[in-house]
C-alpha positions in Angstrom: 78.3 84.5 127.8 80.6 82.3 125.7 78.9 78.9 125.4 80.6 76.1 127.3 79.1 73.1 125.6 81.5 73.1 122.7 85.3 72.8 122.6 85.7 75.7 120.2 82.3 77.3 119.8 81.8 79.6 116.8 78.6 81.4 117.9 78.8 84.0 120.6 75.5 85.6 121.7 75.7 89.4 121.9 73.6 92.4 122.9 73.0 94.9 120.2 73.3 98.5 121.5 71.8 101.4 119.5 73.6 104.6 120.3 73.0 107.5 117.9 71.6 111.0 118.2 70.1 112.9 115.2 72.5 115.8 115.9 75.4 113.4 115.0 74.3 113.4 111.4 75.8 116.9 111.3 79.3 115.7 112.0 81.8 116.1 109.2 82.2 112.5 107.8 84.9 112.0 105.2 86.2 108.7 104.0 89.3 110.3 102.5 90.3 111.4 106.0 89.6 107.9 107.5 86.3 109.2 109.0 83.7 107.2 107.2 80.3 107.5 108.9 80.1 104.8 111.5 77.2 102.4 112.1 74.7 103.5 114.7 75.2 100.4 116.8 77.8 98.4 118.6 77.8 95.0 120.4 78.3 93.7 123.9 79.5 90.1 124.6 82.0 88.2 126.6 84.8 85.7 125.5 87.6 83.8 127.1 90.7 86.0 127.1 93.0 83.5 125.2 90.5 83.1 122.4 89.9 86.8 122.1 93.7 87.3 121.9 94.0 84.8 119.1 91.4 86.6 117.1 93.1 89.9 117.5 96.6 88.7 116.8 97.9 89.8 120.2 100.5 87.2 120.8 104.2 87.2 121.7 106.4 88.2 118.7 110.0 87.5 118.0 112.6 88.0 115.3 112.7 84.4 114.0 112.9 84.5 110.2 109.8 83.5 108.5 107.7 84.1 111.6 104.5 86.0 111.0 104.5 89.4 112.7 100.7 89.4 113.2 100.3 91.3 110.0 100.9 94.6 111.8 98.7 97.5 111.0 99.4 101.2 111.4 97.1 101.3 114.4 98.9 98.6 116.4 99.9 100.0 119.8 103.3 99.6 121.4 103.4 96.9 124.1 104.5 97.8 127.7 105.6 94.5 129.0 105.6 95.7 132.6 102.0 96.9 132.4 100.8 93.5 131.2 102.9 91.7 133.9 101.3 93.9 136.5 97.8 93.0 135.3 98.7 89.3 135.1 99.8 89.3 138.8 96.6 91.2 139.7 94.4 88.7 137.9 96.1 85.8 139.7 96.4 87.2 143.2 94.1 90.3 143.5 95.2 93.4 145.3 97.2 94.1 147.4 98.9 90.7 147.2 99.8 91.2 143.6 101.9 94.2 144.5 104.0 92.4 147.1 107.5 91.1 146.6 108.1 87.4 146.0 109.8 87.2 149.4 106.8 88.5 151.2 104.5 86.0 149.3 106.8 83.1 150.2 106.8 84.1 153.9 103.3 82.8 154.3 102.3 85.8 156.5 100.2 87.6 153.9 98.0 84.8 152.5 94.9 86.5 153.9 95.4 89.4 151.5 94.8 87.3 148.3 91.6 88.4 146.5 89.9 87.7 143.2 91.4 89.7 140.3 88.4 90.9 138.4 88.6 92.9 135.2 85.1 94.1 134.7 86.0 96.9 132.3 85.3 96.0 128.6 87.9 95.5 126.0 87.0 97.9 123.1 87.5 96.4 119.6 86.7 96.8 116.0 85.5 94.0 113.8 86.8 94.1 110.3 84.3 93.9 107.5 84.6 91.9 104.3 86.9 93.7 101.9 88.7 95.7 104.6 92.4 96.2 104.0 95.4 96.7 106.3 98.8 97.7 104.8 97.5 96.6 101.4 96.3 93.2 102.5 92.6 92.3 102.2 91.0 90.2 104.9 90.1 86.7 103.7 86.4 85.9 103.6 87.2 82.9 105.8 88.7 85.1 108.5 85.8 87.6 108.8 83.6 87.7 111.9 80.0 88.2 111.0 76.9 89.4 112.9 74.2 86.7 112.7 70.4 86.8 112.9 68.8 89.3 115.3 66.2 88.2 117.9 65.0 91.4 119.5 68.2 93.1 120.9 70.1 89.8 120.9 72.2 88.7 117.9 74.9 86.2 117.2 78.6 87.0 116.7 79.8 84.3 114.2 83.5 83.5 114.5 85.6 82.4 111.5 84.5 78.9 110.2 87.9 77.4 110.8 88.5 79.0 114.2 90.3 76.5 116.5 90.9 78.6 119.6 94.1 80.0 121.2 96.4 78.6 118.5 94.4 79.8 115.5 96.0 81.9 112.8 94.2 83.7 110.0 94.8 83.2 106.3 95.5 86.9 105.9 94.9 89.4 108.7 93.2 89.0 112.0 89.5 89.9 112.1 89.6 92.0 115.3 91.5 95.3 116.0 92.0 96.3 119.7 91.1 99.9 120.3 91.5 99.8 124.1 92.6 96.9 126.3 95.6 95.5 124.6 97.6 95.2 127.8 94.8 93.3 129.4 94.9 90.8 126.6 98.7 90.5 126.8 98.4 89.7 130.5 97.0 86.3 129.4 100.0 85.4 127.2 101.0 81.8 128.1 98.6 82.0 131.1 97.3 78.7 132.3 93.7 77.7 133.4 92.1 80.8 131.9 89.4 79.1 129.8 86.8 80.1 132.4 88.1 83.7 132.7 86.0 85.7 130.3 86.5 89.4 129.4 83.6 91.7 128.5 83.9 93.1 125.0 82.4 96.2 123.3 82.7 95.6 119.6 82.3 98.2 116.8 82.0 97.0 113.2 83.9 98.5 110.3 85.0 101.5 112.4 87.3 103.8 110.4 90.9 104.5 111.6 90.2 108.1 112.7 87.3 107.1 114.9 89.4 104.4 116.5 92.0 107.0 117.4 89.3 109.2 118.7 87.9 106.5 121.0 91.4 105.7 122.3 91.9 109.4 123.1 88.5 109.8 124.9 89.0 106.6 126.9 92.6 107.1 127.9 93.7 110.8 127.6 90.6 112.9 128.1 90.2 111.7 131.7 94.0 112.2 132.0 94.7 108.6 132.8 97.9 108.4 130.8 100.5 110.9 129.7 99.4 112.6 126.4 102.8 112.5 124.9 103.1 108.8 125.6 99.7 108.3 123.8 101.3 109.3 120.5 103.6 106.3 120.7 100.9 103.9 121.8 98.5 105.1 119.1 100.5 106.8 116.3 97.5 107.8 114.2 96.8 110.5 116.9 99.8 112.4 115.5 97.7 113.4 112.5 94.3 114.0 113.9 93.2 117.5 112.8 90.8 118.0 115.7 93.7 117.6 118.2 95.8 120.1 116.2 92.9 122.7 116.4 92.1 122.1 120.0 95.4 121.5 121.7 97.9 122.8 119.1 101.4 121.6 119.1 101.9 121.4 122.8 100.6 117.9 123.3 102.9 116.1 120.9 105.0 118.0 118.5 107.0 120.4 120.7 107.4 117.8 123.4 108.6 115.2 121.0 111.0 117.7 119.4 112.5 118.4 122.8 112.7 114.7 123.6 114.5 113.9 120.3 116.9 116.8 120.8 117.8 115.4 124.3 118.3 112.0 122.8 120.8 113.4 120.2 122.6 115.1 123.1 122.8 112.1 125.6 123.3 109.1 123.3 127.0 108.3 122.9 126.6 107.1 119.3 125.1 110.4 118.3 127.6 112.7 116.4 125.9 115.5 118.5 126.7 113.8 121.8 127.3 116.6 124.3 127.5 119.0 121.4 124.1 120.7 121.6 123.8 123.9 123.5 121.0 122.7 125.8 120.9 125.8 128.0 121.4 128.5 125.4 124.8 129.6 126.7 125.9 132.7 124.8 129.6 131.5 124.6 128.8 128.0 123.2 129.9 127.2 119.7 127.2 124.5 119.3 123.7 124.9 117.9 121.1 125.6 120.6 118.4 123.3 121.8 115.9 125.9 120.8 117.2 125.9 117.2 117.1 122.1 117.1 113.5 122.0 118.4 112.3 124.5 115.8 114.2 122.7 113.0 112.6 119.4 113.9 109.2 121.0 114.1 109.7 122.4 110.6 111.0 119.1 109.1 110.6 115.6 110.6 107.7 116.4 113.0 105.7 118.7 110.8 102.1 117.6 110.1 100.6 116.5 106.9 101.3 119.1 104.2 98.8 121.7 103.2 98.4 123.1 99.7 101.5 125.2 100.4 103.7 122.4 101.6 103.4 119.1 99.8 106.0 117.0 101.7 105.1 115.8 105.2 107.3 115.1 108.2 108.6 111.5 108.4 107.6 111.3 112.1 104.4 113.4 112.0 102.5 113.1 108.7 100.6 110.4 106.8 102.9 108.7 104.2 102.3 109.0 100.5 101.3 105.3 100.4 97.9 106.3 101.9 98.5 103.9 104.8 98.7 106.5 107.5 101.6 107.7 109.7 104.7 105.6 110.4 104.1 103.9 113.8 107.6 104.6 115.0 108.3 105.0 118.7 110.4 107.8 120.2 113.4 105.5 120.4 113.1 104.6 116.7 112.8 108.3 115.7 115.9 109.2 117.8 117.8 106.3 116.2 116.9 107.4 112.7 118.2 111.0 113.4 121.4 109.6 114.9 121.9 107.4 111.9 121.5 110.4 109.6 124.2 112.3 111.5 126.5 109.4 111.6 126.3 108.8 107.9 127.1 112.4 107.1 130.0 112.5 109.6 131.4 109.3 108.2 131.1 110.6 104.6 133.0 113.8 105.6 135.8 111.6 106.9 136.5 110.0 103.6 135.7 112.8 101.1 138.4 115.0 99.5 136.4 117.9 98.3 138.2 121.3 98.1 135.9 123.0 100.7 136.7 120.3 103.2 140.4 120.7 102.7 140.1 124.5 103.1 138.3 124.0 106.4 141.0 121.7 107.6 143.6 124.4 107.0 141.4 127.0 108.7 140.6 124.9 111.7 141.9 125.7 115.2 144.3 123.1 116.7 141.6 121.8 119.0 139.6 120.5 116.1 142.3 118.7 114.1 141.5 115.1 114.9 139.0 113.0 113.0 136.6 112.7 116.0 136.2 116.5 115.8 135.9 116.8 112.0 136.1 120.6 111.2 133.6 120.2 108.4 131.1 118.9 110.9 132.0 120.7 114.2 134.1 123.6 113.2 133.3 127.3 113.4 133.2 127.8 109.6 130.8 125.0 108.6 127.1 125.5 108.1 126.7 121.9 109.5 127.4 123.5 112.9 124.9 126.3 112.5 121.1 126.8 112.8 120.7 127.1 109.0 122.8 124.0 108.3 121.0 121.8 110.8 117.7 122.9 109.4 118.9 122.2 105.9 120.3 118.7 106.8 117.0 117.8 108.4 115.0 119.2 105.5 116.9 117.2 102.8 117.1 113.9 104.6 113.4 114.1 105.6 112.3 115.2 102.1 114.1 112.4 100.3 113.2 109.7 102.8 109.6 110.8 102.8 109.4 110.5 99.0 110.8 106.9 99.1 109.2 105.7 102.3 107.1 103.1 100.6 109.9 101.7 98.4 112.2 101.4 101.4 109.4 99.7 103.4 109.9 101.9 106.4 106.8 100.4 108.0 108.8 97.2 108.6 110.9 99.1 111.1 109.1 97.5 114.0 109.5 98.6 117.7 108.3 95.3 119.1 111.7 93.8 119.8 113.6 97.0 120.6 112.8 97.1 124.3 114.2 94.6 126.8 111.3 93.1 128.7 113.2 93.3 132.0 114.0 97.0 131.4 110.3 97.7 130.9 109.3 95.7 134.0 112.0 97.4 136.1 110.7 100.8 135.0 107.0 100.2 135.3 106.6 101.8 138.7 108.1 105.0 137.2 106.5 104.9 133.7 105.1 108.4 133.9 108.5 110.0 134.6 110.4 107.7 132.2 113.1 109.9 130.7 115.0 109.6 127.4 118.2 109.0 129.4 116.7 105.7 130.5 115.8 104.8 126.8 119.4 104.5 125.6 119.3 100.7 125.3 116.2 100.9 123.1 117.8 103.6 120.9 121.0 101.5 120.5 118.9 98.4 119.4 117.0 100.6 117.0 120.2 101.8 115.5 121.4 98.3 114.9 118.1 97.3 113.3 118.3 100.3 111.0 121.7 99.2 109.8 120.1 96.0 108.3 117.5 98.0 106.3 117.6 99.5 102.8 117.2 103.0 104.2 120.6 102.8 105.8 122.2 102.4 102.3 120.0 105.2 101.1 121.1 107.5 103.9 124.7 106.6 103.1 124.2 107.6 99.4 122.5 110.8 100.5 125.4 111.6 102.8 127.9 111.0 100.0 126.1 113.4 97.8 125.5 116.0 100.6 129.2 116.4 101.5 129.9 117.3 97.8 128.0 120.5 98.5 130.0 123.5 99.7 128.9 123.9 103.4 131.4 126.8 104.2 129.9 129.8 106.0 130.4 133.4 104.9 133.0 134.0 107.6 135.3 131.3 106.3 138.8 132.7 105.8 139.9 132.9 102.1 136.5 133.3 100.4 136.2 135.6 97.5 133.9 138.6 97.6 131.4 136.7 95.4 131.6 133.6 97.6 131.0 135.6 100.8 128.0 137.4 99.2 126.5 134.0 98.1 127.1 132.4 101.6 125.7 135.5 103.4 122.3 134.9 101.6 121.8 131.9 103.8 121.5 134.1 106.9 118.1 134.9 108.4 114.7 133.2 107.9 114.9 133.4 104.1 118.1 131.4 104.2 116.3 128.2 105.2 114.4 128.0 102.0 117.3 129.1 99.8 119.6 126.5 101.3 117.0 123.8 100.9 116.4 124.8 97.3 120.1 124.8 96.5 120.7 121.5 98.2 117.8 119.8 96.4 119.2 121.1 93.1 122.6 119.7 94.1 121.1 116.3 95.0 119.0 116.1 91.9 121.9 115.4 89.7 122.1 111.8 88.6 119.6 109.0 87.8 120.1 107.0 91.0 117.6 106.7 93.8 118.9 109.9 95.5 118.7 112.0 92.3 115.2 110.7 91.5 113.9 111.4 95.0 115.4 114.9 94.9 113.7 115.7 91.6 110.4 114.4 93.0 110.8 116.5 96.0 111.6 119.6 93.9 108.4 119.0 91.9 106.3 118.4 95.1 107.6 121.7 96.5 107.3 123.7 93.3 111.1 124.0 92.9 111.3 122.1 89.7 111.8 125.1 87.4 114.6 126.4 89.6 116.6 123.3 88.9 116.4 123.5 85.1 
């Protein structure tokens, strides 16, 4: 129990729980994989919700310049406003009164249905140890929560020396990470008269990232309480857990996400592929099929951390080279990034005057003569409108952005403000069946946010360089015999690698950021000698 004889007590009595089996010593512990051997104990205590929230950094964020963003870490989960609103109403009114409309509550006919809103299930957290870092920031000694003297199975949880309650902010990063229960804490945002409302807490100490992801999975997904695909947005680190790859394969996240992103490119009006993906695999369509898009995304942006054979990871599915884990981007952000990639290339084609583009204009059917249907992007004789070309475009933009992810501060691309609170609240009753078509507003806001980031300029420079490459197919009218033979080599499975190699060689010319990233990618893939 949290002592009540002090305004802001610093000592919280806790029960020390020993939970370890000798057979667990045989588990494969590996600090390099964020699986350091955990301590054999955890702690049980209770604390007022508002004070616990202050220690975890779970508070409402906004885009005010200069405003701390809670020193976000790569394990911070996405906040579903509707879910927290639902919990807040339950706490205040109990069930079923909390589910009633405001009109019914005001009628006065249902007052007998009000009940206590108990939350007896524990919030599961991790206490940072001295020296722990998040995104390159080390927790201050003054912000650390320490475990005090032990008296039997009872010990003291000692809060930071300068802790002042709900309005407290740390010198560096918050001392508590929430593993499970974030939405319960958010339910107490700006809530009144909650000092006497305590939440039970299960606290681990110094628990490594991978074990935190494992706990989240076993609490939320193993009992099938939430959609597994949604879990990868809520807890991005799960995207790279090898035990999930071995047990469940790609079906849980990667293939589902590839299909969702393909659908987003097809339904969002800002996408250059809007209504121009062959979603049903119709034989007569002149667009790239949904199946080809899915396989290309699986091979590029969504591929897992690289093995010894593949040393560049997917921007959406692999830990970044900065050793800080996977980018915690939501589905809407990932879709927005791909749309931005396509838009930059389409725009670059519109202003370029390369000979291959001029030839495609001359060879274009009348229906594709206007700028909105640029023949170099949508026409029948461009690789950019083929399976091989889409794969190559995704390869190059992924490779180069992956190599420069840290320099471009892609972790600062935060999803917190992208979703309208009212949109989320309106959809909360249908959260399990929430489709990408309903996410268009979030994607649009993510596109706008990207435009203000350095990566937007980088993508523009990539696009300018890309359209200087000859994207004509082997069937383009007017090609010489040698040109036809060279273009024909891009057909089939071997064409993917060959086109990627040639594009990287083309991009590697120059000493700017694009050229440097391309040369680094060549070296990482073992293509360096081919570019000499």
